[in-house]
N, C-alpha and C positions, 0 to 999 in steps of 0.2 A: 444835839440841835436844840435850839428853842424854838417852842411851838406852844399855840393858845390852843387847849385842850377842855374841853368838857365832861364830866361823866355822867350827866343826866340831862334831859330837855327843861327848860327854863327860861327865866327872864337873863338876857346876856350879863347885865351885869352882878347876877346871883350864882351864876353857875360856870362862868369863863376864869382858866386859872392859866397864867403862864408858867411852862414846866419844861426840862430838860428831857429829852427822847433820845434814842438812839439814832442815828443820822440811817435812814432806810437805803434798801437795795433794790435797783430793778430787776424784774423777771422779763421773761421773753413778751416782746412786745410793748415794754414798758421802758420810760427814762427815767433819771433823776434829774429833777430841774431844781437848781440855785434858786430859790424865790428873791428876788430883786423889787418886786413889788406886788403890792395885793390890794385889790379894790373890800372897799366895806359898802354892803348893798342891802336895799332891803329882805331880801333873800336870804341873805347870811344870818340874819336875826330871824328867818322863818326856819330855818336848818336849825339853829340852835330852840329854837321853843319847839322841834318838830311837828313845823307845821307844812315842812316843805313836801309838794306832793311827791312818788316813788318816781324814779329809783334812791332818788338822795334823803335815803333814811340814815340819821345817825348812828354808831355802831360804837357801843358800850363795853370796858371804860376807855377813856383816854382818846375819843372822838376829836380830834383837829378841825377846830372850826374853818371856814373862809371858803369862799366856793371860785373865785376868780383872781387869775394873778396873771403874772408874767417873769422870766427869767430866763437865764441860760443853759441849755443844757449842760450837765457835769458827767454824768455816764450815760450807758445806755444797755440793755438787757440784749440778747439773741432776737434777732427778728426784725430790728428795728434800721428805718432808712434814713435817718435825721440825725446828722454830724455832732459830739462833742462840741460843744464851744457857738452850736445856733442860738440864737434867740426866738424865744415861744413865747406866746399866752395860752392860757388855759382856763377852761371851766371845768372843772372835777370836783375833786375833796381836797381839805388840807391846806388851802391856800397860806394860811395864816401860820407860818414855821418857817424856819429856816432852808427847808428840803423840801420836797413832796415828788412823790412817784407818781406818774401819770402814763396811762395807756397814751401811745402815740397816735392815737386814733383821735383820742381830746383835744390835740396841739394845734394849733395854728403857729406856721414858722412866721415869722417876721422880719422885717428887711432890716439888712445892719444897719446902727446907727440911730434906729428908732429910738426916741427917749421912753426911760422905762415908765413915768408914769402916763404917757400914752398910752403904751403897749399893754397896760394894764386895765384899763377902760374899753380893750376891744369888745368884751362880752356886753357892755352897755349900750354897744351900739347894734348887738345881736339882737337884746330886748327890745330896743326902741322898733328896730325892722319888724319883729315878730307882731309887737304891739300895731302897728301901724297895717301891717298884713290881715291880723284878727280885725279889726275894725272894718275890712275892705276899703278902706281908703282911696280916694280916685284924684286923679292930678285935679287941683282948683278947689279941693276940701279942705275943711279947718281940722285942726288935730289939737284939744285941748288935754291938759293932764293935770 
């Protein structure tokens, strides 16, 4: 499979590389997602620079970049309740690859037929909601970004 990886933290244009990697296999509680869409967010660049807060710390060598994606479950490990073929979104690791192994707990099942480009944006909405909550915004308040 193809994946965008890095072996050290730094500026994305200096450290990211397209590489061929073995297709991963899910373990217990994990699924193999065939990634159909992956967003590019400010948090992705923080991750590549090594500035993202724990627990998202790069593991070297060959860390796959990208934190948010969407796709179709292609395989499941033991103790997984979601079915092969299910559309899902995730916020985990390794979204900038053809396949990602993701714990089932980190998946959001999606309705069939949801456009993949919209599915990949699910976590942008979660981030926006978190920021509204952190601001303690109330109905009628203004928020600027």
